[in-house]
MARZARO-82548 format. One record per residue (C-alpha): residue in three letters; x, y, z. Coordinates in steps of 0.2 Angstrom, whole numbers, padded with zeros to 4 digits, always signed. Layout:
! MARZARO-82548
ALAXYZ...
***
This chain:
! MARZARO-82548
UNK-0342-0006+0223UNK-0357+0005+0221UNK-0375+0002+0228UNK-0384+0006+0212UNK-0383-0006+0198UNK-0386-0005+0179UNK-0400-0016+0172UNK-0396-0027+0157UNK-0410-0018+0146UNK-0399-0002+0147UNK-0384-0011+0140UNK-0395-0020+0127UNK-0400-0004+0120UNK-0383+0004+0121UNK-0371-0009+0115UNK-0379-0010+0097UNK-0375+0008+0094UNK-0357+0005+0096UNK-0356-0007+0081UNK-0342-0016+0089UNK-0331-0026+0077UNK-0329-0045+0078UNK-0314-0050+0089UNK-0300-0057+0080UNK-0289-0069+0091UNK-0279-0077+0077UNK-0274-0095+0079UNK-0265-0095+0095UNK-0255-0111+0099UNK-0256-0108+0118UNK-0269-0097+0126UNK-0268-0093+0145UNK-0285-0089+0153UNK-0283-0080+0170UNK-0297-0078+0183UNK-0297-0071+0200UNK-0310-0083+0206UNK-0318-0099+0200UNK-0332-0094+0188UNK-0325-0077+0182UNK-0319-0084+0165UNK-0335-0093+0162UNK-0346-0078+0165UNK-0335-0066+0155UNK-0328-0076+0141UNK-0335-0094+0141UNK-0339-0093+0123UNK-0322-0087+0118UNK-0313-0100+0128UNK-0325-0113+0120UNK-0320-0107+0102UNK-0302-0107+0106UNK-0302-0125+0113UNK-0313-0131+0098UNK-0300-0123+0086UNK-0286-0133+0093UNK-0278-0120+0104UNK-0270-0127+0120UNK-0280-0118+0134UNK-0271-0116+0151UNK-0283-0110+0164UNK-0276-0101+0179UNK-0287-0097+0195UNK-0279-0085+0207UNK-0290-0089+0222UNK-0302-0102+0227UNK-0316-0089+0230UNK-0317-0094+0249UNK-0321-0077+0255UNK-0337-0074+0245UNK-0347-0074+0261UNK-0336-0065+0274UNK-0346-0071+0289UNK-0339-0089+0287UNK-0326-0095+0299UNK-0310-0103+0294UNK-0317-0120+0292UNK-0332-0113+0282UNK-0320-0104+0271UNK-0310-0120+0268UNK-0326-0129+0264UNK-0332-0116+0252UNK-0315-0115+0243UNK-0315-0134+0240UNK-0333-0133+0234UNK-0329-0119+0222UNK-0315-0130+0215UNK-0327-0144+0212UNK-0339-0132+0203UNK-0325-0126+0192UNK-0321-0144+0186UNK-0340-0147+0183UNK-0341-0131+0173UNK-0327-0135+0162UNK-0335-0152+0158UNK-0352-0143+0155UNK-0343-0132+0142UNK-0335-0146+0133UNK-0318-0141+0138UNK-0310-0158+0139UNK-0292-0158+0144UNK-0292-0141+0152UNK-0285-0143+0170UNK-0286-0128+0182UNK-0269-0121+0188UNK-0275-0117+0206UNK-0264-0103+0214UNK-0273-0103+0231UNK-0270-0085+0234UNK-0281-0076+0247UNK-0298-0071+0240UNK-0303-0053+0243UNK-0284-0050+0246UNK-0276-0052+0229UNK-0270-0034+0228UNK-0260-0037+0243UNK-0250-0051+0235UNK-0249-0044+0217UNK-0230-0046+0216UNK-0231-0064+0220UNK-0246-0066+0208UNK-0236-0057+0194UNK-0221-0069+0197UNK-0232-0084+0196UNK-0241-0078+0181UNK-0225-0075+0172UNK-0220-0093+0174UNK-0237-0099+0168UNK-0238-0087+0153UNK-0220-0089+0147UNK-0225-0098+0131UNK-0242-0090+0128UNK-0247-0082+0111UNK-0263-0076+0119UNK-0267-0070+0137UNK-0285-0068+0142UNK-0287-0059+0158UNK-0300-0049+0169UNK-0302-0031+0164UNK-0289-0022+0174UNK-0301-0008+0178UNK-0315-0019+0184UNK-0323-0011+0200UNK-0320-0027+0209UNK-0302-0025+0217UNK-0298-0044+0215UNK-0302-0043+0196UNK-0292-0027+0194UNK-0277-0034+0203UNK-0277-0050+0193UNK-0279-0040+0177UNK-0264-0029+0182UNK-0253-0044+0186UNK-0257-0053+0170UNK-0253-0038+0160UNK-0236-0036+0169UNK-0233-0055+0167UNK-0238-0058+0149UNK-0224-0060+0137UNK-0221-0047+0123UNK-0226-0060+0110UNK-0243-0063+0117UNK-0259-0054+0112UNK-0268-0048+0127UNK-0287-0046+0129UNK-0298-0043+0145UNK-0315-0048+0149UNK-0326-0037+0161UNK-0337-0044+0174UNK-0343-0032+0188UNK-0342-0017+0175UNK-0358-0022+0168UNK-0367-0021+0185UNK-0358-0007+0194UNK-0354+0005+0180UNK-0366+0013+0167UNK-0368+0016+0149UNK-0362+0034+0153UNK-0345+0028+0161UNK-0329+0033+0152UNK-0325+0016+0145UNK-0312+0011+0132UNK-0324+0007+0118UNK-0311+0011+0105UNK-0302-0005+0110UNK-0318-0016+0112UNK-0323-0030+0100UNK-0337-0043+0101UNK-0337-0062+0100UNK-0354-0068+0093UNK-0358-0085+0102UNK-0365-0099+0092UNK-0381-0107+0099UNK-0371-0121+0106UNK-0358-0110+0114UNK-0372-0100+0122UNK-0380-0115+0129UNK-0364-0123+0135UNK-0360-0107+0144UNK-0376-0106+0153UNK-0373-0124+0159UNK-0356-0119+0165UNK-0363-0104+0174UNK-0376-0114+0183UNK-0363-0127+0189UNK-0357-0113+0201UNK-0372-0116+0213UNK-0363-0109+0228UNK-0363-0092+0219UNK-0381-0093+0213UNK-0389-0098+0230UNK-0391-0088+0246UNK-0376-0089+0257UNK-0375-0101+0272UNK-0381-0087+0284UNK-0395-0081+0272UNK-0384-0069+0263UNK-0390-0063+0246UNK-0383-0074+0231UNK-0366-0067+0225UNK-0372-0068+0207UNK-0391-0064+0208UNK-0404-0065+0194UNK-0401-0047+0189UNK-0382-0050+0188UNK-0385-0066+0178UNK-0394-0057+0164UNK-0378-0048+0159UNK-0370-0065+0154UNK-0384-0072+0144UNK-0381-0062+0128UNK-0377-0067+0110UNK-0361-0058+0112UNK-0346-0057+0124UNK-0336-0040+0124UNK-0318-0040+0126UNK-0306-0026+0127UNK-0289-0027+0118UNK-0275-0022+0131UNK-0261-0015+0121UNK-0244-0011+0128UNK-0241+0006+0134UNK-0222+0007+0131UNK-0213+0004+0115UNK-0210-0014+0110UNK-0195-0021+0119UNK-0179-0022+0108UNK-0176-0039+0115UNK-0192-0046+0106UNK-0184-0041+0089UNK-0168-0049+0093UNK-0177-0065+0098UNK-0186-0065+0081UNK-0170-0063+0072UNK-0162-0077+0082UNK-0176-0088+0074UNK-0174-0082+0056UNK-0163-0070+0046UNK-0179-0063+0039UNK-0193-0065+0052UNK-0206-0057+0041UNK-0201-0065+0025UNK-0199-0048+0017UNK-0189-0056+0002UNK-0203-0068-0002UNK-0220-0065+0004UNK-0234-0058-0007UNK-0239-0045+0006UNK-0221-0038+0007UNK-0218-0038-0011UNK-0235-0029-0015UNK-0233-0017-0001UNK-0215-0013-0007UNK-0221-0010-0025UNK-0235+0001-0019UNK-0223+0012-0009UNK-0211+0014-0023UNK-0224+0018-0035UNK-0231+0031-0023UNK-0215+0041-0022UNK-0219+0058-0030UNK-0201+0060-0037UNK-0191+0048-0048UNK-0176+0052-0039UNK-0171+0059-0022UNK-0155+0066-0015UNK-0154+0057+0002UNK-0166+0045+0010UNK-0167+0040+0028UNK-0175+0023+0033UNK-0177+0019+0051UNK-0180+0000+0056UNK-0174-0006+0039UNK-0174-0024+0044UNK-0167-0036+0032UNK-0164-0022+0019UNK-0176-0027+0005UNK-0184-0010+0004UNK-0167-0002+0007UNK-0161-0010-0009UNK-0175-0003-0019UNK-0172+0014-0012UNK-0154+0013-0018UNK-0160+0013-0036UNK-0170+0029-0033UNK-0158+0039-0022UNK-0141+0047-0023UNK-0138+0042-0005UNK-0148+0030+0007UNK-0145+0030+0026UNK-0154+0016+0035UNK-0153+0009+0053UNK-0160-0005+0063UNK-0158-0010+0082UNK-0154-0028+0079UNK-0136-0032+0074UNK-0141-0047+0064UNK-0153-0037+0054UNK-0140-0024+0050UNK-0128-0037+0044UNK-0142-0044+0033UNK-0146-0027+0026UNK-0128-0023+0022UNK-0127-0038+0012UNK-0144-0035+0003UNK-0143-0017+0000UNK-0126-0014-0007UNK-0123+0005-0009UNK-0133+0010+0006UNK-0126+0015+0023UNK-0133+0004+0036UNK-0130+0008+0054UNK-0135+0000+0071UNK-0148+0011+0080UNK-0166+0013+0086UNK-0179+0027+0086UNK-0179+0039+0093UNK-0161+0042+0099UNK-0151+0035+0085UNK-0156+0046+0070UNK-0141+0052+0061UNK-0140+0071+0061UNK-0141+0074+0042UNK-0153+0083+0031UNK-0164+0072+0020UNK-0177+0075+0007UNK-0185+0058+0009UNK-0190+0048+0025UNK-0197+0031+0023UNK-0206+0023+0038UNK-0211+0005+0035UNK-0219-0006+0049UNK-0211+0004+0063UNK-0222+0018+0070UNK-0235+0006+0078UNK-0221-0002+0089UNK-0218+0015+0098UNK-0226+0021+0114UNK-0233+0038+0114UNK-0217+0047+0120UNK-0205+0038+0108UNK-0217+0040+0094UNK-0218+0059+0096UNK-0200+0061+0100UNK-0196+0051+0084UNK-0207+0061+0073UNK-0200+0077+0081UNK-0182+0071+0076UNK-0186+0065+0059UNK-0196+0080+0054UNK-0183+0091+0060UNK-0171+0083+0047UNK-0183+0083+0033UNK-0181+0097+0021UNK-0195+0109+0017UNK-0203+0101+0001UNK-0196+0084+0006UNK-0207+0069+0006UNK-0212+0057+0020UNK-0219+0040+0015UNK-0227+0029+0028UNK-0234+0011+0026UNK-0240+0000+0040UNK-0250-0016+0043UNK-0268-0012+0047UNK-0269-0025+0060UNK-0262-0026+0077UNK-0245-0034+0081UNK-0245-0041+0099UNK-0230-0031+0104UNK-0237-0015+0098UNK-0246+0000+0107UNK-0257+0003+0092UNK-0261-0003+0075UNK-0256+0005+0058UNK-0271+0016+0056UNK-0269+0024+0073UNK-0250+0027+0069UNK-0255+0036+0053UNK-0268+0046+0062UNK-0254+0053+0072UNK-0244+0057+0057UNK-0258+0066+0048UNK-0261+0077+0064UNK-0243+0084+0062UNK-0245+0102+0056UNK-0228+0101+0048UNK-0235+0089+0035UNK-0246+0091+0020UNK-0255+0075+0014UNK-0251+0071-0004UNK-0257+0053-0007UNK-0267+0040+0003UNK-0270+0022-0001UNK-0279+0010+0010UNK-0279-0009+0006UNK-0286-0024+0015UNK-0269-0027+0025UNK-0260-0010+0024UNK-0262+0009+0024UNK-0250+0020+0014UNK-0248+0039+0015UNK-0236+0051+0007UNK-0234+0068+0015UNK-0224+0083+0011UNK-0214+0094+0023UNK-0222+0112+0023
***
């Protein structure tokens, strides 16, 4: 924690230059909102939580500590009294923000010592986030060690199926506009006038943090700190996975449906498939390779354009479905990067797979695939432009990696509202 602070007017001048996109949280059924102390989520994401609640999302609030160590000079009895007061303030703040039915899950872990109990915190958060579609957490790089610890634990605990977003708190005060911050992952939530007013009422319910301490200490949240949280926008950082999406997640999806993405019937899938096939530069190919073939709808179309088609997927149920759908194709069980058949091909088809791969797996997969693609052969890639919760990146970021490969020469680009498509040729 540094001694110097960044005044709000510097952020007010800087943030508009970023032109942050609006945050898209989708329509989560269950959102778990995690805070290190009572008041964190109100300061950092009160408007977002209000919007989720008003939209019908079931909001589950988890508070790691009672914030009893805010004033270190307090004795044990004083800390217990402060912790009880902060719990009452939290309940009042929820009411002030119109968050009826939201009951805090109090973990009661030690304030100012959450990093020391991170394994226990992770375990308890895993239980509380098991059914979440969205996890909203403290920014894991916040300069306050409790916030950072809770952020790390929430990321480790969140299920693969959940989108993960973080909210900064002390970053605004103790870091500066020159700090190396992940703005490429940032989005902004524009508060309505009602959300902004309710948020302010919620913040001011935490009187213990706004007043001088029991021994005359400076308020924890002083007037200069408060200015950071009276804006029209709240800034969130997307927290993508670093590693490849777990194969168990895809097995889970196929247990629920033989065609989880409705590749046979959805308008998006049919339109994307038609665009891919129309983009192929040649009418016919000798041998096509299709990783992550899923239910085999695209594989079936490739059979009509190729002398041979080899496809593979990591989920046995998907392989069985693809074998029945794409008769004439060879469909194997396997996953990128390690299961690529050692055969030369003149066409590689990458549909909705690259964004699921972590950096190491992505580069290893491209190394392997491009090593098998003959000079003059084509690689066609098509991916959803949005962000899957299990994915380390979105489709456009995956295509930027492809376009940076020196072995490939761009032939065609098509960018639609929901997908991006490229055809590249092996030099």
